[in-house]
C-alpha positions as CSV (number, residue, x, y, z in Angstrom):
1,X,-41.6,17.1,-11.4
2,X,-43.2,15.5,-8.3
3,X,-43.3,11.8,-8.2
4,X,-45.2,10.1,-5.3
5,X,-44.4,6.4,-5.2
6,X,-46.8,4.0,-3.5
7,X,-45.9,0.6,-2.0
8,X,-46.2,-1.1,-5.4
9,X,-43.4,1.1,-6.7
10,X,-40.7,0.4,-4.1
11,X,-38.3,-1.1,-6.6
12,X,-37.8,2.2,-8.3
13,X,-35.8,3.6,-5.4
14,X,-32.6,2.2,-4.0
15,X,-33.1,-0.2,-1.1
16,X,-33.9,1.5,2.2
17,X,-34.2,5.0,0.6
18,X,-37.6,6.5,1.5
19,X,-37.2,10.1,0.3
20,X,-34.9,11.5,-2.4
21,X,-34.8,15.0,-3.7
22,X,-32.6,15.7,-6.7
23,X,-31.7,19.3,-7.6
24,X,-34.9,20.8,-6.2
25,X,-35.5,24.6,-6.8
26,X,-38.4,26.8,-5.9
27,X,-39.2,30.5,-6.3
28,X,-42.2,32.6,-5.3
29,X,-42.3,35.4,-7.9
30,X,-38.9,37.0,-8.1
31,X,-37.9,35.5,-4.7
32,X,-35.8,32.3,-5.0
33,X,-36.4,30.2,-1.9
34,X,-34.6,26.9,-2.6
35,X,-31.8,26.4,-5.1
36,X,-30.5,23.0,-6.4
37,X,-31.2,21.1,-3.2
38,X,-30.5,17.4,-3.1
39,X,-30.9,15.1,-0.1
40,X,-32.1,11.6,0.8
41,X,-33.5,9.9,3.9
42,X,-33.1,6.2,4.4
43,X,-35.3,3.9,6.4
44,X,-34.9,4.2,10.2
45,X,-32.8,7.4,10.0
46,X,-33.3,10.6,12.0
47,X,-32.2,13.4,9.6
48,X,-32.4,17.1,10.5
49,X,-32.6,20.1,8.1
50,X,-30.8,23.0,9.9
51,X,-30.8,26.5,8.8
52,X,-31.6,30.2,9.6
53,X,-35.1,31.6,9.4
54,X,-36.1,32.1,5.8
55,X,-33.8,29.5,4.4
56,X,-36.6,27.5,2.8
57,X,-36.9,24.7,5.4
58,X,-40.7,24.7,5.6
59,X,-41.0,25.1,1.8
60,X,-38.9,22.0,1.5
61,X,-41.3,20.1,3.6
62,X,-44.3,21.4,1.7
63,X,-42.7,20.1,-1.5
64,X,-42.0,16.7,0.0
65,X,-45.7,16.4,1.0
66,X,-46.9,17.6,-2.3
67,X,-48.5,20.8,-0.8
68,X,-46.6,22.9,-3.3
69,X,-44.8,21.8,-6.5
70,X,-41.1,22.3,-7.1
71,X,-40.1,24.5,-10.1
72,X,-37.2,22.2,-11.0
73,X,-35.8,18.9,-9.9
74,X,-37.3,15.5,-9.0
75,X,-38.8,14.2,-5.8
76,X,-39.4,10.5,-4.9
77,X,-41.3,9.4,-1.8
78,X,-41.8,5.8,-0.8
79,X,-44.1,5.5,2.2
80,X,-46.8,7.2,4.1
81,X,-46.0,10.6,5.5
82,X,-47.2,12.3,8.7
83,X,-46.5,16.0,8.7
84,X,-46.5,18.2,11.9
85,X,-46.3,21.9,11.0
86,X,-45.1,24.7,13.4
87,X,-48.7,25.7,14.2
88,X,-50.7,23.1,16.1
89,X,-53.7,23.3,13.8
90,X,-56.0,21.8,16.5
91,X,-59.8,22.2,15.9
92,X,-61.1,24.4,18.7
93,X,-64.5,22.6,18.9
94,X,-63.0,19.2,19.4
95,X,-61.5,17.8,22.6
96,X,-57.8,17.0,22.9
97,X,-58.5,13.3,22.4
98,X,-60.7,13.8,19.5
99,X,-58.1,16.1,17.9
100,X,-55.4,13.5,18.4
101,X,-57.4,10.7,16.7
102,X,-58.9,12.9,14.0
103,X,-56.7,11.6,11.1
104,X,-57.5,8.1,12.1
105,X,-61.2,8.9,12.1
106,X,-60.9,10.4,8.6
107,X,-59.2,7.2,7.5
108,X,-62.1,5.2,8.7
109,X,-60.2,3.4,11.5
110,X,-62.1,1.8,14.3
111,X,-62.9,4.6,16.7
112,X,-62.7,2.6,19.9
113,X,-59.3,1.2,18.9
114,X,-58.0,4.6,17.9
115,X,-58.9,6.2,21.2
116,X,-57.5,3.3,23.1
117,X,-54.2,3.6,21.2
118,X,-54.1,7.4,21.9
119,X,-55.0,6.9,25.5
120,X,-52.0,4.5,26.0
121,X,-49.6,7.3,24.9
122,X,-51.2,10.3,26.7
123,X,-49.0,9.9,29.7
124,X,-45.9,9.9,27.6
125,X,-46.6,13.4,26.3
126,X,-47.8,14.8,29.6
127,X,-51.4,15.2,28.7
128,X,-53.1,12.9,31.2
129,X,-56.1,14.6,32.7
130,X,-56.5,16.9,29.7
131,X,-57.9,14.4,27.3
132,X,-61.4,15.9,27.5
133,X,-60.3,19.5,27.6
134,X,-60.5,21.8,24.6
135,X,-57.5,23.5,22.9
136,X,-58.4,26.9,24.4
137,X,-57.8,25.4,27.9
138,X,-54.2,24.3,27.0
139,X,-50.9,26.1,27.1
140,X,-49.0,26.6,23.8
141,X,-46.6,23.8,24.7
142,X,-49.5,21.4,25.6
143,X,-51.1,22.1,22.2
144,X,-47.8,21.2,20.5
145,X,-47.7,17.9,22.4
146,X,-51.2,17.1,21.3
147,X,-50.3,17.9,17.7
148,X,-47.2,15.8,18.0
149,X,-49.1,12.8,19.2
150,X,-51.6,13.2,16.5
151,X,-48.8,13.2,13.9
152,X,-47.2,10.2,15.5
153,X,-50.4,8.2,15.5
154,X,-51.4,9.1,11.9
155,X,-48.0,8.6,10.2
156,X,-46.8,5.4,8.6
157,X,-43.1,5.0,8.1
158,X,-42.1,8.7,7.8
159,X,-42.6,11.6,10.1
160,X,-41.9,15.2,9.0
161,X,-41.5,17.4,12.1
162,X,-41.3,21.2,11.6
163,X,-39.7,22.6,14.8
164,X,-42.1,20.6,16.9
165,X,-40.6,21.5,20.3
166,X,-40.1,25.2,19.6
167,X,-43.0,26.3,21.9
168,X,-41.9,24.1,24.8
169,X,-40.0,25.2,27.9
170,X,-36.5,23.8,28.3
171,X,-37.4,21.1,30.8
172,X,-40.4,19.8,28.8
173,X,-38.4,20.1,25.5
174,X,-35.6,17.9,26.9
175,X,-38.1,15.2,28.0
176,X,-39.9,15.3,24.7
177,X,-36.6,15.0,22.7
178,X,-35.7,11.9,24.8
179,X,-39.3,10.5,24.2
180,X,-38.9,11.1,20.5
181,X,-35.8,9.0,20.4
182,X,-37.5,6.3,22.4
183,X,-40.5,6.0,20.1
184,X,-38.3,6.1,17.0
185,X,-36.2,3.2,18.3
186,X,-39.3,1.3,19.5
187,X,-41.3,1.7,16.3
188,X,-38.4,2.0,13.7
189,X,-40.0,5.2,12.2
190,X,-38.0,7.4,9.9
191,X,-37.9,11.1,10.9
192,X,-37.1,14.2,8.9
193,X,-36.8,17.1,11.3
194,X,-36.6,20.9,10.9
195,X,-34.8,23.0,13.5
196,X,-32.8,26.1,13.9
197,X,-31.3,24.8,17.2
198,X,-27.8,23.5,16.5
199,X,-27.6,21.5,19.7
200,X,-31.0,19.9,19.2
201,X,-30.0,18.8,15.7
202,X,-26.7,17.3,16.9
203,X,-28.4,15.5,19.9
204,X,-31.1,13.9,17.9
205,X,-29.7,13.3,14.4
206,X,-27.9,10.6,12.5
207,X,-27.2,13.2,9.7
208,X,-27.7,16.9,9.3
209,X,-28.2,18.9,6.2
210,X,-27.1,22.5,6.8
211,X,-29.0,25.1,4.6
212,X,-27.7,28.5,3.8
213,X,-29.8,31.7,4.1
214,X,-32.2,32.4,1.2
215,X,-32.0,31.0,-1.4
216,X,-31.5,27.8,0.6
217,X,-28.7,25.6,-0.7
218,X,-27.2,22.6,1.0
219,X,-23.9,24.0,2.4
220,X,-22.9,20.7,4.0
221,X,-24.2,17.2,4.9
222,X,-22.9,16.2,8.3
223,X,-22.8,12.7,9.7
224,X,-23.2,12.7,13.5
225,X,-21.1,9.6,14.3
226,X,-20.3,10.1,18.0
227,X,-22.7,8.6,20.6
228,X,-24.7,6.8,18.1
229,X,-25.3,3.8,20.5
230,X,-26.8,6.1,23.1
231,X,-27.6,9.6,21.8
232,X,-28.3,10.8,25.4
233,X,-24.5,10.6,26.0
234,X,-24.0,13.3,23.4
235,X,-25.2,16.0,25.7
236,X,-22.1,15.5,27.9
237,X,-19.6,14.8,25.2
238,X,-17.0,17.5,24.3
239,X,-17.5,16.5,20.6
240,X,-21.0,18.2,20.8
241,X,-19.4,21.6,21.4
242,X,-16.8,21.1,18.7
243,X,-19.4,20.1,16.2
244,X,-21.6,23.0,17.3
245,X,-18.9,25.5,16.7
246,X,-18.1,24.0,13.3
247,X,-21.8,24.3,12.2
248,X,-21.9,27.9,13.5
249,X,-19.1,28.6,11.0
250,X,-21.3,27.4,8.2
251,X,-24.4,29.6,9.0
């Protein structure tokens, strides 16, 4: 059962809960991908889904967005979702700027205002000077940054990010992670994040759901309590290494 709740139906969910999955299962033919998965994301949280390749993380996102139905269980979503998949999905015949604002154009937003908003954030993702280039002229990492900004501009309260920094070099990845925390705090967006990078999950998240190998089941829900006032301090905190080793033991 897939239930998509609009703004008028807010009262059917507990206060502050924007996404709830209860006992979700999904199979493709004889292959069971997800088994009895339950999780919830509350307003303003940064929640990561961490697991090995093939554990059903992307399938979970596809179910949340309604791209594929669950076989069993219930899903409730309260809010507008922006979804960034692993592939950048940029249109090759449109410029970087036109790709970034495409979802806003499709919504009928004012084109001049949309482009001004995108232009105000171009520097923050390192794409200044490339606004009028085409995707074929960009590196893989730059394509991902353009795709990220497109998702950010088109989302409402909820952003689903499927390994958005996987194609970036380590220096750019670190700066983008810090930027993501900045924009989340500034705009109070709710983020559900897929990663297979344990350190990335600990650095960014308020909570982590650890999935097993296929079929994906929730092995543990972990609250990342240390360094919550300033997540950047986590990178030099010995607790990060302790938690990293504990999560490795679950995978």
